N, C-alpha and C positions, 0 to 999 in steps of 0.2 A: 542738700548735700549729705545729710545723714542717711537718707534713703539710698542715695547712690553708693555711699560707702558700705552700707548694709548689703546691697546687691553685689558689690564687687569683691569685698573682703570675705574670706571664708571663716570668719570668727562668729561665735554664737553671741553676738552683742546686738541688742535692739537698736533700731535706727534712731530712736529718741536719745539714746546714750551717746551715739556718735554726734548727734546734733548739739547736745550739751557740751561735749568736749570741744567741738568746733567753736561754739560760742565762747567758752572759756579762753580758748587760744586767741580768738579775735579780740576779746577784751584785754587780754594780757599784752598782745602785740600792738594794741592801739588801732586796729582796723575798725572796731566798733567802740564808741564812747559809752561810758556808763550812763550818762544822761539820756542816751538814745533808747535804752532798754529799761531804765529805772521805773518808769510809770507802769509799764506792762508787768514788770517783776512784782511791784507792790500789789497790783491788781490780782495776779495769780496767787500770791501768798495769801491774799485775803479770802479767796474762794477755795483754798486748799481743802478744808473739811468737806466741801461739797463734792470734790473729786473722788473722795473715798466712799461715798454713799453706795455706788454700785457694788464695790467690793464687799462692803458690809452686808448688803442685801443678798449677795451670792452666798456668803457664809451662813446667813440665817436660813436660806433655802436648803442648804446641805447639812443643817444642824443634826438631823437624824443619823446620817451616815458618819458624821464626825464624832458622834457620841461615843462610839466604840474606840475611837483613837484619841479621846480627850487627854488621857494621861501622857501618852508620848508627845502629843502636841504641846502641852504645857511644859513638859520637861525640855523640849526643844526651844520653846519661845523664851522662857525666862533667862537662860544663859546668853542667848543671842541678843536679847534686849539689853541686858547689862553690858555686854561687849560693845554694842553700838553706842550706848550712852557714854561709856568710858572713853572709847576711841573718839567720839565727837567732842567730848569735853577736853581731852588732851590736845586734839587738833586745834580747837578754839583757843586754848591757853597758849599753845605754841605760836599760833598766828598773831594773837594780840600781843604776846611778848615780843615777837619779832618786829611788829609795827611800832611798838613802844621804843624799842632799841633804835630803830631807824629814825624815829622822831627825835630822840635824844641826841643822836649823832648829827642830825641836820641843824640843830641849834648851835 
């Protein structure tokens, strides 16, 4: 379905992102049960570091060309990393706080 949306919609969004959004929607609306995808999700998060090896190898191969741009790359990477960490932390705090409130109201 993600591939179909990628071909049909004129947005610069990868098919895998469409697929993840569709999976999220299916989980939220109950079309797919969490137990149906939990085992695969645990497996994929277990091999996550292995999935980044090709990207790291590509960076090492292009290290000579990147040497000239090292300072701008570092200047770009540090604030973006901090921004991602802060936004992920805030989102996690908001989600766990919301679930905690829902659990308190249910009792």
